[in-house]
C-alpha positions in Angstrom: -20.6 -28.3 1.2 -21.3 -27.7 -2.5 -24.6 -26.0 -1.6 -22.8 -23.7 0.8 -20.0 -22.8 -1.6 -22.1 -22.4 -4.7 -23.8 -19.1 -3.7 -20.5 -17.7 -2.5 -18.7 -18.4 -5.8 -21.6 -17.1 -7.8 -21.8 -14.0 -5.7 -18.1 -13.3 -6.3 -18.5 -13.9 -9.9 -21.4 -11.4 -10.2 -19.6 -8.8 -8.0 -16.5 -9.1 -10.2 -18.4 -8.4 -13.4 -20.4 -5.7 -11.9 -17.2 -4.0 -10.8 -15.7 -4.6 -14.2 -18.6 -2.9 -15.9 -18.5 0.0 -13.6 -14.8 0.4 -14.0 -15.1 0.4 -17.8 -18.2 2.4 -18.2 -18.4 4.8 -15.3 -15.0 6.7 -14.8 -17.0 9.0 -12.4 -16.7 6.3 -9.8 -12.9 6.8 -9.7 -10.9 9.1 -7.4 -13.5 8.9 -4.6 -10.8 10.0 -2.0 -9.5 12.9 -4.1 -7.2 11.1 -6.5 -3.9 9.3 -6.0 -2.6 9.1 -2.4 -5.9 10.4 -1.0 -5.5 13.7 -2.9 -2.4 14.5 -0.8 0.1 16.5 -2.7 2.9 16.2 -0.1 2.4 12.4 0.0 2.7 12.3 -3.8 6.0 14.3 -3.6 7.3 12.0 -1.0 6.6 8.9 -3.1 8.0 10.6 -6.2 11.2 11.4 -4.3 11.6 7.8 -3.2 11.2 6.6 -6.9 13.7 9.2 -8.1 16.3 8.2 -5.5 16.1 4.4 -5.3 16.1 2.2 -8.5 13.1 0.2 -7.7 12.7 -2.7 -10.1 9.0 -3.4 -9.4 6.3 -2.4 -7.0 3.4 -3.9 -5.1 0.2 -2.2 -3.9 -2.0 -4.1 -1.5 -5.6 -2.9 -1.3 -6.3 -1.7 -4.9 -9.8 -0.4 -4.1 -10.8 1.5 -7.3 -7.1 1.8 -8.5 -6.8 5.5 -7.7 -3.2 5.3 -6.6 -2.3 2.4 -8.9 -1.5 4.4 -12.0 0.5 7.0 -10.0 2.6 4.3 -8.5 3.1 2.6 -11.9 4.5 5.7 -13.4 7.3 5.9 -10.9 9.0 2.6 -11.6 10.5 1.0 -14.8 9.0 -2.5 -14.1 5.7 -3.9 -13.2 3.2 -2.5 -10.6 1.3 -5.5 -9.1 -1.8 -4.4 -7.3 -3.7 -6.9 -5.0 -7.3 -6.7 -4.1 -9.4 -9.1 -2.0 -12.9 -7.8 -2.7 -14.3 -9.0 -6.1 -16.2 -5.8 -7.0 -13.1 -3.6 -6.4 -10.9 -6.1 -8.1 -13.2 -6.1 -11.2 -13.2 -2.3 -11.2 -9.5 -2.0 -11.2 -9.1 -4.9 -13.7 -11.2 -2.9 -16.2 -9.5 0.4 -15.4 -6.0 -0.9 -16.2 -6.9 -3.6 -18.8 -4.9 -1.8 -21.4 -2.0 -0.7 -19.2 0.8 -3.2 -19.7 2.8 -2.0 -16.7 0.0 -2.8 -14.3 -1.1 -6.3 -13.2 -4.3 -6.6 -11.1 -4.4 -9.7 -8.9 -7.2 -10.9 -6.7 -6.5 -12.5 -3.3 -5.3 -12.1 0.3 -2.1 -10.1 0.3 -0.6 -12.4 2.9 -0.8 -15.2 0.4 -0.1 -13.4 -2.9 2.8 -11.2 -1.7 5.3 -14.0 -0.9 4.8 -15.5 -4.4 5.5 -12.2 -6.1 8.8 -11.4 -4.3 10.1 -15.0 -4.2 13.6 -15.2 -5.7 13.8 -11.5 -6.2 16.6 -9.1 -4.9 14.8 -5.9 -5.4 14.8 -3.1 -4.6 10.9 -3.2 -4.3 8.5 -0.4 -3.4 5.5 -1.6 -1.5 2.4 0.6 -0.8 0.4 -1.2 1.9 -3.2 -0.2 2.1 -5.1 -3.5 2.5 -6.1 -2.9 6.1 -9.9 -2.7 6.6 -12.0 -3.4 9.8 -11.3 -7.0 10.9 -8.8 -7.6 8.2 -5.3 -6.3 9.3 -2.7 -8.1 7.3 -0.1 -5.5 8.0 2.1 -7.5 10.4 2.2 -10.5 8.1 2.9 -8.3 5.1 5.9 -6.6 6.8 7.1 -10.0 8.2 7.0 -11.5 4.6 9.4 -8.8 3.3 11.7 -9.1 6.3 11.9 -12.9 5.9 12.5 -12.7 2.1 15.7 -10.7 2.8 15.0 -8.3 -0.2 15.9 -4.6 -0.4 12.6 -2.7 0.0 10.8 0.4 1.1 7.4 0.1 2.5 4.9 2.9 2.6 2.0 2.2 4.9 -1.2 4.3 4.6 -3.6 5.4 7.4 -0.9 5.4 10.0 -0.5 7.6 13.1 2.2 10.3 12.8 3.6 10.8 16.4 3.3 14.4 17.5 1.0 15.4 14.7 -2.7 14.7 15.5 -3.8 16.5 12.3 -2.9 13.4 10.3 -5.7 10.8 10.5 -5.1 7.1 11.1 -7.1 3.8 11.3 -8.2 2.6 14.8 -10.2 -0.6 14.8 -10.4 -1.0 18.6 -8.2 -2.4 21.3 -4.8 -3.4 20.0 -5.8 -2.6 16.4 -4.8 1.0 16.0 -2.2 1.7 13.3 0.3 3.1 15.6 4.0 2.3 16.1 3.4 -0.1 19.0 1.2 -2.2 16.7 4.2 -2.9 14.3 7.1 -2.5 16.7 7.8 -6.2 17.3 8.1 -7.0 13.5 10.0 -3.8 12.8 12.6 -4.7 15.6 12.8 -8.3 14.4 13.9 -7.3 10.9 15.9 -4.1 11.8 13.8 -1.8 9.7 14.4 2.0 9.8 11.3 4.1 10.5 10.4 7.4 8.8 7.5 9.8 8.9 6.4 12.6 6.6 8.5 15.8 7.0 5.6 18.0 6.0 3.3 18.8 8.9 -0.4 18.0 8.5 -1.4 21.7 8.3 0.6 21.9 5.1 -0.9 18.8 3.6 -3.8 18.6 1.2 -6.6 16.2 0.5 -7.8 13.6 3.1 -4.7 14.3 5.2 -4.1 10.7 6.3 -0.9 9.8 8.0 1.6 7.3 6.8 4.8 5.5 7.9 7.8 4.6 5.8 9.9 1.5 6.6 13.2 0.8 4.9 15.3 -2.3 5.0 18.8 -1.7 6.4 20.5 -1.6 2.9 18.2 1.3 1.8 17.8 3.3 5.1 20.8 5.5 4.4 19.3 6.6 1.0 15.9 7.2 2.5 17.4 9.3 5.3 18.8 11.8 2.8 15.4 12.7 1.4 13.9 16.1 2.7 10.4 14.7 2.3 10.9 12.3 5.2 12.2 12.5 8.8 13.8 9.6 10.6 12.2 8.4 13.8 14.8 7.9 16.5 12.5 6.3 19.1 12.7 2.9 20.8 12.0 0.9 17.7 
């Protein structure tokens, strides 16, 4: 077993320090998707409106990648922005990028394991930006379920999600039963009574990568989110 694990640990160690060096020395490797929120100005305004309306205590980002959205999210809250990344290179990159930013804490691990420890014993409200889905790794259901079970006040923004009725917004589709659509998350949304919202701005008025998203709100925050002109409530079967 030691012979099998040794190369894996060493590989992760090398990848972390390679990412750390790139994050510190090569700022040109940042903003590969056009900056915070995929370069989408309407998405940024949507998140800013959420932060201006709801007194979030802290925030969590799952799927740091190069930290392009991390700093933007941190500026919107008075507390700490915890950003979680599984891949060692990207974790190292973000760690270097935000090494001197006290309001950002970079954590490495599986969001399904790390997230429950962060929110344990908290009342919130929390802002969660969920972007850890990639190919075979789809922790989204477990992430949502974790928030619901914790019973905290929270708003969840899920990137790369289909916007019903607006095909101009891109979304992730990893094959049968793994497309980021409402039917994928419907059971866990129903279980915890979450309110569902989509961007009010149509895709042809959005900028950047034009990726879709969905916003979920716990029942105690749904009425506040519903007042925001940047979002429209979904009144479908969920």
